N, C-alpha and C positions, 0 to 999 in steps of 0.2 A: 348548239350546233347539231345539225342532222348527220346521220350516218353517211349520206352522200357527200356532204361538205367535208367530213372527216376523210373519206376515201380520196376525194379530189386533192386534199392537202397532203395526204400521205403519198399519193402518186407523184406529187411535186416535192421532192426531198427538201428543196431550199425553203419551202414555205411551211414545213412541219414544226417550226418554232412557235412556241406559245408561252403563255405566262403560267403554265402549270407547274407542278412540283417534281416531275420526273426529269432527270437530267441524262444527257448522253455523255460520251467521253470528253466532249469539249466544254462541258459545264452548261450547255444550252438546254432549255426545257423542251420536252417533246410531248406530243399528245398520246393519250392512252384511252382507247375505247374499252370500257369495262362493263360487265353485267348487261350485255345486249341480249334481250329475250328473243333470240332469233327463231327458235322453234314456235313460240307463241305467236310471233308476228307473221310467220310464214308456215302455217300448219300443213298446207298442201304441198309444200316443197320439201321432199325428203332428202336433205343433203347428206344425212348419215343415219345409221342405226346404232342405238346404244348397245355396246358389247354385252352378250348374255351374262357375263360374270357380274355386271353391274345393273342388271335389269330388275332385280327384286327391289324396286324403288317405290316405296309407299308414298313418298312426298309428292313426286311429280305425277304418279298414277292418280292420286287423290285430286290434285290441283287441275288436272285435265277435265274434271267434272264438277268440282265445287270450289267456291271461294274459301280462303282460310278463315276469314272473320265472319262470324255469324251476325255481328252487329254491323250490318252493311252500311247503314246511314252514317255511322261514325268513321268507317274505314273504307268507304267506296273508292276514293281516289288512290289511297295508299295501296289498297288491295289490288286494284287493276294494274297499277304500274309496278309496284315493288314485289308483290307476292303472287303474281299471276302464275309463275312457275320458278323453278330453280335450275334452269338449263340456259347456259350463257355462251356467247361467243366473245372472246377477247381479241383485240387487235392493237398491238403496241409496237412503236418503233424501237430501235436499238437504244438501250438506256432507260426505257420505261420500267416501272416496277410497282409492286403492290406492297404496302406496309405490313409489318408483323401483325398476325391475327390468327385466331382459331375460327373455324368455319361456323356459319349460322346454325343455330339449334344444336351445336356440337354434332353436326351431321358428318357422314363420310363425304368425300369428294373425289372425283376423278378428273384428270385434265389431260387431253390429247393434243399434241402439237400437230397442227396441219402443216405448218412451215416454221422455220426459225428454231432458235435454241434458247432454253431458259436455265438459269441457275437457281436451284432450290436450296433453302436451308430450313431444317426441321428441328423442333425442340419437343421431346417427349412430354406427355402430361405430368410425369413425376417431377419435372423441373419447371412447370409453367408458372409457379409462384415466384420464381426468380426474375421474371421479366415484368413484374408488377411493383408498384410502389409499396410503401409500408402499410397502406390502408387497403391494398388489393383493389384499387379503383382504376388506376391509370396504368396502361401498358406501354412498354417501349415502342416507339413508332418506327424507327429505322435503325436496324442493327448494323448497317453499313457506315453509319456515322458514329462519332464519339458519343457514348452514352453517359449521362450524368450519374455517377456512382453514388452521389449523395441522395438523389431522388430514387434511384434503383440500386440499392446496395447489394442485392443478390446477383446482379447481372454477370459479374466477373466469374461466377461459379458455374455458369451454363456450359453445357457441352452440346455442340451442334452436329447434326448429320447433314452432309452436303452431297448433292448430285447434280449432274448436268443432263437436262432432258433434250434429246435430239429430235429432229423431225420424224414423225410417226410413232414416237414413244408415248406411252400413257403412264401417268403418275397416279398412284392411289394414295390418298391422304386419310389416315385413320381418324376416328373421332378424337377431338381434344388436342390434337397435335398443332401447336403454333408453328407458323411457317411464314417465310418471306420469299418473294420471287422476283428475280431480276432478268429482264430480257437481254440476252447477249447479242441478239440480232433482231431485225424486223420479224415479228412473230404473230401468227394467228393460231389461236387455240380454242378448243371446245371444252367447256367446264360444266360439270353437273354436281350439285349437292343432292344427297339422297340419304334416306334412313330406312331401316327395316327392323325386324325382330332382334337383330344382333347388336344394335346400338341404341335401341329405344330407351334403355335405362339412362344413357348419357343425356338424351334429350330431356327426360323427366327431371333429372338432377339439376340441369341448367335452368329449366323452366321454374322449378320450385325455388331455387336460389334467387333467381331474378325477381320472382314474386315477393319473396321476403324482403329483398333489397328495396323494391318499389314501395312496399308497405311502410318500411322504416323511413324512407326518404320523405314521405308526406304525412307521417304520423301526427305532426303538429296541427294538422287541419281536420283530423278525424272528427272532433266534436262539433265542427261547424259544417261538415259536409252532409248533404242530403242523402247521398248514397256512396259512402266511402269505398265499399267493395267494388262497385261499378267503376269508380275512378281508378282504383288500383288495376283493374282488368284492362281499362283503356290504355293506361300508361304502360302496362306490361306488353300489350300488343304492339304499341308504337315503338317500344325500345327493343323488344326481343323478336318481334315478328309473329308472335302467337301468344294468346293468353290461355288461362286454364280452361275456360269454356270452349275455346277453339280446339284445344287438345282433346278434351272430352268428346266432343262431337266427331272429330277426326277419328278417334279410336272406336267410337260407337259404330260409325258407318263402315269402317274397315273391318271390324269384327263381324258385323252382319253380312258383309260381302263374303267373308271367308266361310261363314256358316252356309251361305247359299251355294258356294262352290263345293263345300264338303258334301252337301246333300245331292249335288249333281253327280258326284263320283260314285262308282260302284264300290261297295265295301272291299277295301283292299289295303295293303300296307305299302302302297306305291310311294315314291319319293315326293310326289305332289301332295298326297294326303298327309304325309309326315310334315311337310312344309306348312300346310294350312293349320295343322294341329299345333305346331310350334308358334305360329303367328298368334293364334287364339290364346295359347298358354301365356305368351309374353304380354299380350294386352291385358289379360286377367291379372297378372302380377303388377302391371302398372296401375291398374285400377285399385288394387289392394293397397298400393303405396299411397295413392291419392286419399283413400279412406283413412289410412293410418296418420297421414299428415294433419288431418283435421282442418276445419275451416274451408274446405274445398266444396263449393256449391256450384250448381248449374242453374242459377236463377233465370227463369224465363227461357231456358235453353233445354230442349228435349228432343227426342227422336220418337215419332209415332211409328210403331212397327208396321202396321197395315198400310198406312199412307206411304211409307218409305218403300215397302216391297211392291207397291202398285205404281210407283213413280218411274216413268220411262228413263229419266236421268239416272236413277239408281241401277236400273237394268243395264244401261250402257256401261256404267261403272263396273258392274259385275262381269259383264262380257269382256271388257278390256282387261280386267284383272285375270280372268280365266285364260285369255289368250297369252298373257304374259307368263303365267305359271306353266301352261302347257308347252310353251316355247322353251322355258328354262329347263324343264324336266323331260322334254321331248316325248310328251304323251299326247294322246288323241284329245281334241277339244271336246268338252262335254257340253251338252245343251243346257242352258240355264232356265229352269222352270221354278215356279213358286206354288207347288201344290198345297191344298188346304191342310194336308197332313203335316207339311213342313211348318206351316203357321202355328199349328197346335204344339209342335215340338218346342218352338222358341217362345211362344206366348203362354204355354201351360194351359190350365183350365180357364174357364170363363171368368173366374174371379181373380185371375192374375192380371198384372199390369200389362197394358198394351203400349205403354210409353216407357222409354228409357230416360229417366230424369236425373239419375245420379250414378256415380261409379258403382255403388252397391247394386243398382238395378242391372247394370251391364254384367257384373260378376254373376249374378243370379241367372241371367239369360244364357250365358255361356255354360254354366253348370247344368241348367235345365236341359239344354240341347244335348250336352254330353251324355247325360243319363239315358237319353232316348235314341242315341245315334249309334250306328255300327262303326262310325269313325270317331271315337271319343277323344276329347281333349285331355292332354296329360295334366 
């Protein structure tokens, strides 16, 4: 069904009945338009601006310039449709709802009601295990219906936070909070998933857990697989939306972009400089965790420093990142340049690597720049 067909049916209340799973007060099923990539489909139509409080959004900032999956042949269709960005419009009739879930990548999310009212129920991460079965594989689907206590023995111990979202209200959902949402009226909302330095550890923890689960689930074919690790990475990307190689390249490009912006700043202790230093410090911590985890490789995936710094696409990425942070911190926009002196700072001497091929390489690059910079990384 196209968006136009959905809107036409919604405009005609008598024909909004469908064979879906969302019910109104009369027990009839209603349609719900979810995860519509409105911004990506209409990039020149600025219907709204992200509130400054939520603008430090690494995820969508990155996806505006790069695909999530480096293995484009395997994930081209999935990447274009499902991972083009994480900015959505939801349109649902009264009685439509979303099942219990925690957000993708354990990201933050914010949801703004354009019109209509929503009922939200939240469960803190400390109680998330109570809505899963004994094997921590299956989650309760609908808390508004009777829950099978044999299958979900901990559910009766849950304590929920509840609120009603009015038109014009914005709800912030922290990382790892399970939630279920019910539309009390015909509702249109804008929803973004996002991540940054403050919840990056949650993203890594989920990614590593899902990687180990993926590895375990196909362990029985390890000895007959031509490339068991590549198979694990493909399955991880399909199930989680990102694999370890994707995360590594994402962090590498974002770190390099932050170094470029640091170089463009005058030496100072400005809020923006501190923000960039925090970003780099957090990325370094994540790379150290990847190294400590063991078995994390970036086979056939690497970042060539000189090629990247000379790539117009990367330059646009840096400029957009710069505009975002200058807007957040209300500072003057700095001109992004790549002087040869800067290349030497991050590449080191001629015998140093010009490619980032592993988490250890990225840590070394951040440390090398920090020792030469007037804006050091903590």
